[in-house]
C-alpha positions as a printed NumPy array, in Angstrom:
array([[ 10.329,  12.379, 159.213],
       [  9.637,  11.354, 162.802],
       [  8.116,  13.603, 165.442],
       [  6.919,  12.934, 168.948],
       [  4.423,  14.908, 171.01 ],
       [  6.46 ,  15.206, 174.214],
       [  3.72 ,  17.108, 176.026],
       [  0.092,  17.518, 174.958],
       [ -1.262,  19.464, 177.921],
       [ -2.12 ,  23.111, 178.171],
       [ -1.252,  25.933, 180.531],
       [ -2.337,  23.575, 183.327],
       [ -1.04 ,  20.031, 183.111],
       [ -3.185,  17.   , 183.888],
       [ -3.644,  16.069, 186.666],
       [ -3.962,  19.585, 188.014],
       [ -2.272,  19.722, 191.429],
       [ -4.771,  19.126, 194.242],
       [ -7.732,  18.784, 191.857],
       [-10.046,  15.862, 192.659],
       [-12.212,  16.012, 189.525],
       [-12.867,  12.829, 187.566],
       [-10.33 ,  13.612, 184.816],
       [ -7.501,  14.503, 187.208],
       [ -8.23 ,  11.573, 189.526],
       [ -8.156,   9.153, 186.586],
       [ -4.895,  10.657, 185.32 ],
       [ -3.355,  10.296, 188.759],
       [ -4.385,   6.647, 188.943],
       [ -3.544,   5.585, 185.366],
       [ -0.683,   7.874, 184.354],
       [  0.055,   8.374, 180.656],
       [ -1.739,   8.758, 178.262],
       [ -4.412,  10.023, 180.679],
       [ -1.848,  12.354, 182.242],
       [ -0.552,  15.306, 180.201],
       [  2.544,  17.438, 180.636],
       [  3.086,  20.923, 179.22 ],
       [  2.96 ,  21.478, 175.468],
       [  6.15 ,  20.518, 173.605],
       [  7.315,  18.715, 170.464],
       [ 10.414,  16.677, 169.585],
       [ 11.773,  16.212, 166.061],
       [ 13.843,  13.038, 165.837],
       [ 15.857,  14.221, 162.837],
       [ 18.235,  16.735, 164.355],
       [ 17.138,  16.005, 167.951],
       [ 15.165,  19.26 , 168.106],
       [ 12.99 ,  20.169, 171.104],
       [ 10.375,  22.895, 170.647],
       [  9.467,  24.631, 173.927],
       [ 10.378,  23.767, 177.506],
       [  7.42 ,  23.741, 179.927],
       [  8.184,  23.229, 183.611],
       [  7.716,  19.455, 183.461],
       [  9.683,  18.914, 180.242],
       [ 12.301,  16.781, 182.007],
       [  9.617,  14.355, 183.133],
       [  8.124,  14.419, 179.631],
       [ 11.465,  13.675, 177.943],
       [ 11.98 ,  10.674, 180.203],
       [  8.46 ,   9.418, 179.55 ],
       [  9.086,   9.636, 175.789],
       [ 12.474,   7.91 , 176.163],
       [ 14.357,  10.709, 174.387],
       [ 18.079,  10.   , 174.448],
       [ 19.512,  13.33 , 173.246],
       [ 18.569,  16.968, 172.698],
       [ 20.83 ,  18.963, 170.374],
       [ 18.608,  21.947, 169.596],
       [ 15.958,  23.922, 171.469],
       [ 13.539,  26.29 , 169.753],
       [ 10.89 ,  28.529, 171.29 ],
       [  7.473,  29.427, 169.939],
       [  6.955,  32.4  , 172.276],
       [  7.775,  33.712, 175.737],
       [  4.785,  32.472, 177.797],
       [  5.796,  30.727, 181.032],
       [  4.041,  27.45 , 180.175],
       [  6.352,  27.174, 177.144],
       [  9.616,  28.487, 178.601],
       [  9.871,  28.122, 182.372],
       [ 11.407,  24.663, 182.083],
       [ 14.543,  26.124, 180.502],
       [ 16.454,  24.643, 183.418],
       [ 16.416,  21.527, 181.239],
       [ 19.521,  23.072, 179.644],
       [ 21.31 ,  22.74 , 182.963],
       [ 19.958,  19.249, 183.578],
       [ 21.054,  18.088, 180.128],
       [ 24.523,  19.569, 180.091],
       [ 25.944,  20.423, 183.489],
       [ 28.475,  17.994, 184.976],
       [ 29.682,  19.059, 188.397],
       [ 32.326,  16.344, 188.559],
       [ 33.941,  17.598, 185.352],
       [ 33.619,  21.176, 186.552],
       [ 35.473,  20.245, 189.744],
       [ 38.393,  19.208, 187.517],
       [ 38.214,  22.323, 185.348],
       [ 36.653,  20.465, 182.388],
       [ 34.056,  22.528, 180.526],
       [ 31.074,  21.363, 178.49 ],
       [ 32.212,  20.763, 174.901],
       [ 28.804,  20.106, 173.295],
       [ 26.371,  22.844, 174.383],
       [ 22.72 ,  22.821, 173.376],
       [ 22.077,  25.097, 170.397],
       [ 19.116,  27.406, 171.025],
       [ 17.619,  28.874, 167.837],
       [ 14.623,  31.23 , 167.718],
       [ 13.528,  34.326, 165.852],
       [ 15.2  ,  37.554, 167.002],
       [ 12.112,  38.874, 168.786],
       [ 11.211,  35.607, 170.519],
       [ 14.821,  35.05 , 171.589],
       [ 15.078,  38.548, 173.025],
       [ 11.845,  38.122, 174.982],
       [ 12.854,  34.729, 176.372],
       [ 16.222,  36.178, 177.424],
       [ 14.339,  38.625, 179.673],
       [ 13.301,  35.803, 181.975],
       [ 15.605,  36.304, 184.905],
       [ 16.428,  35.777, 188.541],
       [ 18.226,  38.276, 190.781],
       [ 21.396,  37.049, 189.093],
       [ 20.208,  38.237, 185.669],
       [ 19.012,  36.519, 182.491],
       [ 18.693,  32.767, 182.905],
       [ 19.733,  32.11 , 179.309],
       [ 22.74 ,  34.398, 179.62 ],
       [ 23.771,  32.492, 182.733],
       [ 23.685,  29.202, 180.837],
       [ 25.692,  30.807, 178.025],
       [ 28.303,  31.956, 180.536],
       [ 28.544,  28.391, 181.845],
       [ 29.075,  27.082, 178.317],
       [ 25.897,  24.978, 178.402],
       [ 24.063,  26.642, 175.498],
       [ 24.695,  28.827, 172.472],
       [ 22.123,  31.332, 171.205],
       [ 21.273,  32.079, 167.588],
       [ 18.694,  34.558, 166.355],
       [ 17.37 ,  33.172, 163.073],
       [ 14.181,  32.454, 161.145],
       [ 15.271,  29.075, 159.9  ],
       [ 17.067,  25.946, 161.079],
       [ 18.439,  23.402, 158.634],
       [ 19.504,  20.062, 160.1  ],
       [ 20.623,  17.54 , 157.499],
       [ 17.662,  17.276, 155.092],
       [ 15.089,  18.673, 157.531],
       [ 14.229,  22.359, 157.26 ],
       [ 12.393,  24.277, 159.997],
       [ 11.015,  27.699, 159.1  ],
       [  9.711,  29.988, 161.848],
       [  6.81 ,  32.065, 160.532],
       [  5.62 ,  34.985, 162.714],
       [  1.91 ,  34.994, 163.504],
       [  1.687,  38.791, 163.092],
       [  3.76 ,  41.956, 162.708],
       [  4.903,  41.893, 166.346],
       [  6.82 ,  38.675, 165.605],
       [  6.393,  37.596, 169.232],
       [  4.895,  34.189, 168.314],
       [  6.201,  31.692, 165.777],
       [  4.572,  28.917, 163.788],
       [  6.945,  26.168, 162.666],
       [  6.917,  24.706, 159.157],
       [  8.897,  21.474, 159.215],
       [  9.759,  19.985, 155.825],
       [ 11.724,  17.028, 154.555],
       [ 11.754,  16.346, 150.815],
       [  8.059,  16.578, 149.809],
       [  6.698,  16.166, 153.355],
       [  5.4  ,  19.091, 155.387],
       [  4.231,  19.409, 158.988],
       [  2.973,  22.653, 160.535],
       [  3.345,  23.097, 164.296],
       [  1.249,  25.93 , 165.728],
       [  1.04 ,  25.257, 169.463],
       [ -0.187,  28.485, 171.04 ],
       [ -1.351,  32.087, 170.516],
       [ -1.96 ,  31.591, 166.79 ],
       [ -5.445,  33.104, 166.49 ],
       [ -6.188,  34.691, 164.107],
       [ -4.314,  32.158, 162.006],
       [ -2.139,  34.084, 159.523],
       [ -2.675,  34.126, 155.774],
       [  0.392,  32.525, 154.249],
       [  0.63 ,  30.211, 151.271],
       [  3.533,  28.444, 152.969],
       [  0.929,  26.537, 154.964],
       [ -0.769,  25.132, 151.87 ],
       [ -0.883,  21.408, 151.143],
       [  0.673,  20.316, 154.416],
       [  0.507,  16.676, 155.381],
       [ -0.232,  17.463, 159.029],
       [ -1.214,  20.512, 161.068],
       [ -0.504,  20.191, 164.794],
       [ -2.426,  23.015, 166.414],
       [ -3.144,  24.101, 169.972],
       [ -5.306,  26.614, 171.814],
       [ -8.509,  24.908, 170.667],
       [-11.579,  24.705, 172.869],
       [-12.924,  21.193, 172.486],
       [-16.674,  21.012, 172.977],
       [-19.437,  23.315, 174.149],
       [-19.754,  21.651, 177.574],
       [-16.5  ,  21.839, 179.519],
       [-15.264,  21.028, 183.03 ],
       [-17.936,  20.667, 185.705],
       [-20.684,  21.212, 183.122],
       [-19.508,  24.723, 182.194],
       [-21.385,  25.904, 179.099],
       [-19.357,  27.93 , 176.638],
       [-21.822,  30.643, 175.66 ],
       [-21.623,  32.384, 172.281],
       [-20.449,  35.643, 173.866],
       [-17.754,  34.091, 176.053],
       [-14.479,  36.019, 175.512],
       [-12.51 ,  32.767, 175.281],
       [-13.944,  32.417, 171.775],
       [-11.99 ,  35.51 , 170.721],
       [ -8.686,  34.131, 172.001],
       [ -8.981,  30.426, 171.23 ],
       [-10.224,  28.375, 168.297],
       [-13.311,  26.24 , 168.367],
       [-13.255,  23.013, 166.402],
       [-15.209,  24.462, 163.457],
       [-12.551,  27.15 , 163.016],
       [ -9.785,  24.548, 162.98 ],
       [-11.664,  22.63 , 160.303],
       [-11.89 ,  25.83 , 158.258],
       [ -8.095,  26.202, 158.439],
       [ -7.746,  22.589, 157.357],
       [ -9.971,  23.19 , 154.348],
       [ -8.481,  26.583, 153.429],
       [ -4.933,  25.211, 153.225],
       [ -5.824,  21.753, 151.923],
       [ -4.253,  20.002, 154.907],
       [ -4.533,  16.22 , 155.046],
       [ -4.503,  15.582, 158.799],
       [ -5.013,  17.675, 161.933],
       [ -3.702,  16.873, 165.399],
       [ -5.077,  18.937, 168.288],
       [ -2.584,  19.576, 171.085],
       [ -2.3  ,  21.996, 174.057],
       [ -5.363,  20.28 , 175.559],
       [ -6.425,  22.178, 178.645],
       [ -7.559,  20.57 , 181.877],
       [-10.447,  23.057, 181.848],
       [-11.979,  21.259, 178.873],
       [-12.914,  18.495, 181.317],
       [-12.127,  15.6  , 178.975],
       [-10.134,  12.436, 179.487],
       [ -8.042,  10.456, 177.031],
       [-11.046,   8.178, 176.43 ],
       [-13.294,  11.17 , 175.692],
       [-10.883,  12.382, 173.021],
       [-10.733,   8.918, 171.452],
       [-14.515,   8.963, 171.171],
       [-14.486,  12.467, 169.679],
       [-12.037,  11.403, 166.97 ],
       [-14.785,   9.231, 165.497],
       [-16.915,  12.324, 164.854],
       [-14.311,  14.118, 162.697],
       [-12.584,  13.215, 159.446],
       [ -8.78 ,  13.108, 159.607],
       [ -8.594,  14.704, 163.052],
       [ -6.875,  13.232, 166.094],
       [ -6.148,  14.453, 169.592],
       [ -2.586,  14.429, 170.877],
       [ -1.341,  12.56 , 173.91 ],
       [  2.044,  12.487, 175.607],
       [  4.38 ,  10.186, 173.704],
       [  2.31 ,  10.263, 170.517],
       [  4.524,   9.388, 167.535],
       [  4.018,  10.973, 164.129],
       [  5.846,   9.633, 161.093],
       [  5.422,  10.61 , 157.455]])
């Protein structure tokens, strides 16, 4: 099973527009892997793209992806969905349209019923963006909790009863990868997560000292919304997970690619994602 971290950044990509801090300046000068686009994942088997941040087109080109057959969404937040115009960029052909030739291989968009319905609400004055792409024949929509592509199975597990956020369990034969990019705290109790080879998890505050020397105090409300590293390690231990990859790395954490490489040496079986990172098991 082959996966690629298309985008490892958070709500704000790196470099942040107009920011002149050390991390953003370095990313501007050096590019990838110091630069980070919005959080997204690509599964080679099946050509499956999970989430479409605004800069996903740039990210796909950087990762040299040659085809996208499926799109799946984790939840409705703009930093995971507002790049849905990638559907148009992938599939529209104005020259064919001028001759009356329609798209004959639309992208297949598969998400849980609740997530799909919420994403469909994103609209312009012309109505739902997804419905527009359906009307143009560029995408088909399927509300489901599972996608099977050849011998790869992708289960979408709701984080809570609202079912507005999904965690992905990707399996092939005896291999298992969990992808939990955003809004997954508190992490749900579910034995399906047990004994995974890899957990790719986001929304983790990395460090106590963040951008511009900001100190994350014990009573800071971010601790209620986001994981700290100790909590991620507890999830790893609870579910007997071999390897953890931290993604959705925010610019506000104030850390460069080199800083994350140094931090990896302080943890066992933990790595920090970067754009274009390849994972194979």
